[in-house]
N, C-alpha and C positions, 0 to 999 in steps of 0.2 A: 927344740926341746926333745930329749931322748925319751925312750919308753920308761927308763928308770925314773926320770924326772916326773913323767906323767903319774907313775905309780906312787911316787913320793907325795905328789899333790893330792892324790886320792886319799892317802893315809892321813894327811893333814885335815882334809874335809871331814873324814869319819871321826877324827879326834876333836873336831870343833875348833881347829887352829888355823883355818884359812879364811881370812876376811874376803868379802865380796870383791873388793878392788883387786886383790892379788889373784883371785880366781879368774876374773875377767882378763887380766894381763896374761895369765898363763894360757888361757884359751886362745887369746889372740896370737901368742907365739906359736902354739900348735897349728893354728890355721895357716899362718905364714909359712910354716915348715912343711905344709902339705899333709898335716895330720888332722884333718877336719873331723874325722870320726872320733879321735881322742878328745877333741874339744867338745864335741857333742856329749860324750860320756861325762866329761868334767861338769858340764852344766847340769846334766841329769842328776848326778850324785849330789852336787851342792844344793840343788833345789830340794831334793828328798830329805837332806839332813838339816835344812835351815827353814823349816816351815813357819817358824815364828819370827824370822828376821824382818825388821821393818822395811828393809830394802829388797825384799823378795820379789816385788813387782819389777824392779830394775833387772834382776837376773832373768826373770821370765821374758821380759821385753828383748834383752840382748840374745837370749836363747832363740827367740822367734826369728831374729835377723839371721842368725847362723843357719837355722833350718831352712829358711827361704833361700839362702845362698846355695844350700845343698840340694835344692829342688823339692824339698818336703813341704809343699804348700799346706797340706792338711795339718801337719805337725806345727808349722809356724802359726797357723790360725788358732790352733788350740792353745799355744803358748801365749798368744795375745789375749785370748779369752781369760786365761789364768791371771795374766798381769792386771787386767781390768777388774777381775774378781777381788784381787788383793788391794787395788787402788783404783776405784772407779773414776777418779779425777785426773788420772795420768793421761793427758791429752795425746802425747806421741803414740801410745798404744791404740787409742781410739782412732787416730788418723790412719795408722797402718792396718788396723783391722778392717776399716772401711775399704781400703785399697785391696786387701786380700779378698773380701767378699765380692768386690766389683770384678776382680780377675776371674772368679769362678762363675760369673754371670748373675750374681745376686745384687743387682744395682739398687733395688729398693731397700734392701737390708743395709747396704753400704751407706746410703743417704741417712737412714735412721741412726746409724752409729755416729755419723758426723753431726747430725742435729743434736743428739744427746751430748756429744762433746761440747758443742757450742753452749748448750743450756747449763752445763756444769761449770763453765768458766766464769764464775761470779767474781772472784778476786781480781782486782785490776793491778796487774804487774806487766813488765815488759814482755816476759815469756808468755803470759796468758794472752796478751794481745796478739803476739805472733802465732800462737797455737790457734787462736780463734780465726785469724785471717786464713791460715792454712786450711782449717776445717771448712770455712765458707768457700774457699776456692775449689776444694774438692767437690762440695755440694753443687756449686754452680756449673762445674765442668760436666758432671754426670747429667744434670738437668739439661744443659745445652746439647749434649750428645744425644739425648732422648727427645729433643725438640720441645722441651718444657721451658720455653723462653721466659715466661712470666716469673716462674719460680727462680730461674737462674738470675734474672735481673734483680730480684729482691735480695738474693745472697750477695751479689756483686755490689749492690748499693751499700750493704752493711760493711763490706770490705773497704770501700772507698771512704766511708764515714770514719772508719778506724784509722785509715792511712791513705790520703788522696794521692800520694806520690808513688803509687804502684802502677807503672806503665802497663804491665801485662793485664791488670784488672781493668784499667781504663779502656784498653783495647777490646776486652771481652764485653765490657759494658756497652760500648758503641755497637759492637757486632750484634748483641742480642736486641738492641733497640732497632737496628736496621732490619733484623729478621722478623720483627713484629710490626714493621711499618709504623712505628711510634713517632709520629711527626709532632713537633720538631725534634730531630734526632739528638741535637746537642743540648737540649734543655734538661735541666734538673740533675746534672752530675754533682754529687755531694762535694762541698767544700772546694770547688774549682770554678773559675770563670769559664764562660763558653770557650774563649780562645785557648785557655790552658788545657781544657778537655780535648778540643779538636787537635791540638798539637801532639796529643798522645794517641791519636787514632792509629790503628794498624794500617799500613799502606794499602792493603786490599780493601778495607772498609772505606778508605778515602776515595778509591776509584768509584765506589758506589755513591758516595756522599755528594760529590760535586765534580763537574766537568772543569777541572782546574789543574792543568798539567804542570804549571810552575809549582803549585803547592804539592802536587804528587812527587815531583822531583826533590823538592826540599825535604819533605817528610820521609821519603825513601832513604835519602842520604843520612838523615838524622837517625833513622831506625838502624841502618847498617853500622853507623859509628858506635851506637850504644850496644848493639847485639854482638858485634864482632870485635869489640874493644879488647877483649882478653885473648884474642887469637894471635899467636905468633905468626904473622903473615909471611915470614921468610922461612919458617921451619921446614917446609917441604917444597919450597918454591923450585920449580924446574924451568930453567932457561935452556934446556937441551936443544941441540939442533934438530930440525925436522928434515930428514934425508929425502932426497928426490929419488924417483924411480922405485918407490915402494908404496904399499897401501898406507893411507892415513889411518891412524888409530883414533876413532871417535868414541867418546864416552858420553852417555846420556845418564844424568842423575835425576831420579824422579821417585816420588812416593805414590805416583798415580798410574803405574803400569799395570792396571787391573780394570775391573768394571767401574770405571770412573770416567768423567767427561774427557779427560786427557787421554786415558787409555783407549777409549773408543776412537778418538781421532788418530792416534799414533800407530795403532796395531798393524795396519797394512803397510805403513812406512818401513817398519822393520823387515817386512816380507819383500818390499820393493827395492831396498838398498842393493847396490851392485857390490857383491862380495869381492870382485876383482879390483874395485876402486877403494873401498874402505873396509876396515876391520871394526866391527861394532861391539862395544861393551855397554851393557845395561847395568847400572848401579841402582839397585832398588832399596828404597828407605821408607816404604809405607807399611801399612798393616799387613799381617799374614794373609795371603790370598792365593787360592788355587782355582779361581774362576776361569771361564773360557778365554777371556781376553788375556789374562796373565799367562795362560798356557800357550796361546798363540805367540805372544811376545817371547816367552822363554824358548819356544821352538825355533823362532826366526833369528833371534840375536845370536851372534857367534859366541858371545860370552855373557853369562848372567851372574852377577855378583850381588849377594844380599849384604848390604852394609847396615842393616837396622841395628844390630847389636854392637857395631863398631863405634868407638868415639870418633870425634872429628879428626883427631891426630891419626888414629888408626886407619880411618877411611882414606884420608889424604895420602898416607904412606902407601896404601894399597894401590891407589890410582897412579901415584908416581912410579911405583914398581911395575905397573902395567905399561908404563911409558906412553901414556895417553898424549896425543898431540893437541886435540881440541876437546875440551870438556864442556858439554852443553847443559845448562841449568834449566830443567824443565819444571821447576817449581817456582823459582823467584821468591816472592814474599807470599807464599801460601802455606797451608798446613803441612807440617812434617818436613819442611824444607831443611836443607843442610847448608845454610849460608856459611857456617864455620868451616866446612870443608873447602869451599871456594876461597874463603879468606886466607887459607894456607897455600893457595896458588899451586896446586899439584900438577897443573898442566900449563904449558907455555901460552895457550890461547884458551880463553874462557868466554862463553857465549850465553846470552839470555834469549830464550826462544819458547814460545807457545804456552807455558804453564801459567805465566803471570802477565796481565794485560797492561804493561807499563815499564818504565825504566827501573832498574834495580838501584841506581844511584850509588853504586859502589866503586871503589878504586880498582877492583879486581875482576870486573866484567868488561871485556873489551868491545864486544859487538852485540847488537840486538838485531834479530832477523824480523823483518816486517814486509810490507809491500808498498806500492806507491800510493795507495789510498789511505792506509792506516797511518803511515808517516810520510807524507809528501815532503819534498825538500824544504819547503818554507816552515815546516814544523819540527825540524830536526833539533832545534835548540831546546826542546823539552826533554831531551834524553842525554844522559851522561855517556852512553855508549856510541860507537860509530854505527850508523844505520846501514845494513845491507838488505837487499830486497829480493823476494821471489815474485812471480806473477800473482800469486795469492799465498799469503803466509801460512794458511791453515791446511794440514793434511786431512784426508777423510778416508773412511773405510768403505770401499765398494762392496765388501762382503758382509756388511751389517745384516743381522738377522731380523726379519720382519715377520711377525706372526701371520699365519695364513688367513686367519679370520680376525677382522677388526670388530669393534663395537658398532651397534646401530646407534642412532641419535637417542632413541628411547633408552637404551641400555646405559648411555653416557649421561643421561639426565638432561639432554638438550632438546629444546622444542623443535618439532619437525619443520615448521615453515619459517623459522627465524634465520636471519643472517647471523652467522657465528664468527665474531672476532675472537681471536685467542692470543694468549701469551703464556708460555710455559717457562718463563724465566723465574728464578728463585726470588723469594720475597724481598731479600735484601737489596735487590736491584730496583725495586719499585720506589721511586720518590713521590712526594706530594705532587710535583709538577707533572710528571708522567701520568699519574693517576687522574689528575684534573683534566689533562688533555683527553684521556680516555672517556671521561664523563662528558666532555664537550661532544665527542663523537657519538656517544650513546644517546645524548639528548636529541641530537639531530638525525638519528636513525632509529626511530621508535620501535621498529620491528626487529631489533637486534639484541643479542646477548653477548656477554664477555666471558669466555671460558678460560679460567685460570687454574694453575696448580692449586691443590688443596694446601693452604698455608697453616692449617691447624685451626681448631674451633675459635680460639680467642682472636686471632688475626683476621680470619674470615669475617667474624662478627664485626670487628672494628672497621674493616673496609666497607662492609655492607651499610653500616650506620653512617659512615662518612658520605657514601654515595646518596643515601636517602636524604641526608641533611641538605644536599645540593641538587635535589630534584630528580634523582635517578633512583628508581626502585632497586633496593639492594638485592632483591631476588633475581635481578638480571645478571648478577655476578655468580657464575656457576662453577663450583670447585671440581677439579678433576683429580680423583684419588691417584696416588702414585702407583704405577704399575711397573713390572719388569720391562726392560727396555724394548724387547721385541713387540710386546703388546702396546706399549706407549707409542711406538712408531706407527703401529697399525691403526691407531685411532686418529692420527693426525688429519687424514682426509675429511673427517667430519667438519673441520673448520674451513671457513671461506677465506679468511685473511688473518695473518699473524701481524699484530701491531706491537712494535718494539718499545723498549724502555731506553732512557738516557739519564745519566751518563754511562751506566754500565749496561750495555745492550746484550742481545742474544749472540752467543758464540757457537758452542756445540749445538745448542737448541735451534739456532737458525739453520745450521747445516742439516739437521734432522728434518726440519719443516720443508726446506727446499728439496731435499732428496725425495720426500713424499709428495712433492708437487704442490705444496701450500705456499702461495705468494707471501713474502715478508716485506712489510712496509717499515722503513727505519728512518731515523733522523741522526745524521752524523754531526758530532761536535768537534772539539779540538783534541781531546785526550785519546789515548790508545783504545781504552775500553769502549769509548763512545763511537769509534770508527770501524771496529772489527766487523760488525754486522753489515755496514755499507760495503766493505770489501767483499764479503761473501755473496751478497746479493748481486753485485756487479759481476763477480766471477761466475755466478750461475747464469748470467745472460739476461738479467732484467734490471739494468741500471736505472730505469725510470722509477723504480720503487725506493730510491735513495733520496731523501729530502734534506734540504739545507736550512730550513726554518721551521719553528713550531707551527706557524700558521699553515705552511705548505703541507705539513704532516697531517694536521687535522682535516684540512680541505680535501686532500687526496683520499684519506680513509673514508670520508663521507661519500665522496663521488663514487668510489669503487663499490660501496655498499648499496648505492641507490641508482644513480643515472648511468654509471659506467660499468655495469656488470659484464657486458660483452668483453670489454678490455680485460677485466679481471679473469674471465674464463680463458682468454688467450694467454695470459701469463701462466696459468696452470698448465695449459697444453705445452707452452714453450719449455717450462721447467722439466716436464716429464720427457719431452722429445730430446732435450739437450743433456740429459744425465750422462750419456756416454761420450759426449764431446766437449762439454764445457770445462773451463779451467778449474773450477772448484772441485770437481771430482776426478781430476786427472792425476792420480797418485803416482804414476810412473814419471810424469813430467816433473812433479814436485820433488821426487826422489833424486832425479838427475839434476834438478835446479839446486837443491841444497848441497848435493855433493860438489857441484861447481863452486858454490859459495865457500865450502870448506877448503877447496883447492886455492881459492883466492885469498882466504885468510892465511893459509900456509905460505903462499908466495909473499904476502906482505910481511909476515914474520921473518922469512929468510932475507928479505930486502932491508930489514931493520926499520920498517915503516909501520910498526904496530901503533894502533890508536892509544892515546892517553885520555882516560875519562876526564871530562870537564866537571869538576866539583867546586869551582870557585864561587864563593859568595852565597852559598845555598841557604845559610841561616836566615838571611833577609827574606828570601822567597818563602821559606817556611813560616816566618812570623807574619808576613803579609797575608798568606793564604789562610792561616789559622784565625786571623782577626776578622776575616770576611764572614758574614753571616750567610752561609750556603743554604740554610733552611729558609731564608727569606727571599732569595733571588738566585737565578741560574747564571752565574758569572760566565760560564763557558759559552753561552749563547749570546752574550752581550757583544755589541759591535766594538766597544771600547775596552775589551779585555786587556790588550797590551797597554793601553793608556792607563788603566787602573794600576798596573804594576809599575809602570814608568813613574807615575806621580808619587806612589808610595816609596819607591826606591830613592827618588830625588829628595823627598822629605827626610828620609833616613840619612842620606848622604850629607845634607846640610847640617844635621845634628851630630853625625859621627861619620867622617869621610869613609867611603867604600872604595874598593879596588875594582877595576874593570873585570867583568866576569865572562865576557865572550857571548853574552846573550843580549840582555837589554842595556847593560852598562858598558858602553865603549868609552875610550879615553875622551873623546869629544863630548859625549853626554855627561861624563863626570865633570868636565870643565864647565859645561853649561849649568850644571846643577850646584856648582860650588858656592859657598857663602861669598858675599861681596869681597871681603878682604882677601880670601884665597884667590878669587878670580882676578883681582888687581895684581896680585903677586905673579900669577901665571902670565898675564898680559905683559908685565914688566920683563919676565924671563924671555918671553917670545920676542920682545922688541930688542 
């Protein structure tokens, strides 16, 4: 639209001859033509001349959107306030105003706006229901971000009651129940059976819910199929040759290259990489951060590219343009992951490592990096990717900062003469079964306490009450307020023994404890998340602290707190003495090891021997895992785990024939499980 057309539109407005719809269309044309300031003026003049128009609130709402696009957040907020003054029941304005308030740090006021919006939606219409769901989602998200899980759960429950078919809401509902230790986790989801609810868990929540790697694989694959369904997987696919005699181009994609558990682990790897062997690209997709960890990574990585504001198409195109040979997914199924970027296959080789404790279950991740404890050969069938191994899969920062002065026991609220068990894992990792094992230990070590992260007043009270009901004074559970990492590390030596959780054990938390000389007792299961801690403890040089049964875990903890304190002291001495020589903290060896794995991947690619992810028949594994009541029994520690799945698969096969899947269903097993008529036909063919 030309300047003359703009002036003509202004003349029509002043003459009362430009309807709202025509004004909006004209403003859109101006914006597309790069004349956003003219569009802004058009809105201003129309609003000034149409103060009595019944659709004035629509103009104010659209005007706020334009101002937000122009970066005028204060003006956009004022326009939204005006829209609501003109029509207090206009839910879209209420939704956006809450978001504007949240962006400027007024989270409490944002929630009040959204609550008001919910209260004003009294008329039952399709639009009203959708608006109400959106408002409730916004409310729950802010509550969750501020650790107000009880309030978040209430909002999510209302969302599911309105529409139970919202996978994202089901995922959040499960997550907030896990974060509150609300056992049984899968109970009480509105308008869904337990199995329907569990089948909609987020893959990361499933890792904490049950030690069930077949279920994890099926769920992850289902999640990928639904989340990446709209991705044009061939849009930026690169099958470019990887030349020999040059540096490999390695891209790391992560939202956590900052003061985050993953950032703490990876920071020195960027400093230890051999720049003569690989060219490192860091693609950052997390929250804005300029903390010390982020600054170190930016300084060490050869290229730092912020892809937060890029669409998946744009980010994939950038990665393809950078001619990345190997793209490493350091998020997997975690917050702010960019699965859609990987779905577009912008690199010839794509790898799952470190950020997510399990299989991605996708057709576009070729390798997973682990070690021989986390994924021994006999457990490879739980993963869609080809398994490659380091001596220990986890990097560590030898330059981590520890405060010069730690707390005294008195300052930490710990009794002076007590034996201090500790676990600083997040609340969502704590299952009823792990907690009851801890209570068994506390009952048999009366002079002990359990030092836990402060999970918030509601959850702390819930756990204390649960303990008291089972004969353990809830006051023996002592919360540790969250501290900045250097001060958190400095208080670790106040603990005598770290006792782990399963199925999602200590990862970065275990490395921190071992670095500070605190022995870590762990129980390894079958899944990735349940075996990481065992890997770290072994790599630190104390394999005796890795247990293989719940009874062994409880018995060993009791002994180390009572009759075997000399041995416990020797573990502490060994950990401190081995810090400079053990595998766990040898970052240079890990850097050389992972660089060698990258060369191996490139060699396989050049030879045409790239792995093909095995995704056959995973719907059946998902169904079987979702049907199992993980709140009632620990399937991963059961001796007949494989048998449970074999039996369930055979039942399904008899009802509806399944294809061989390369895991539990071989051709022979399918024949053995076939219905009698089919079995006779197979025998006749064989004869």
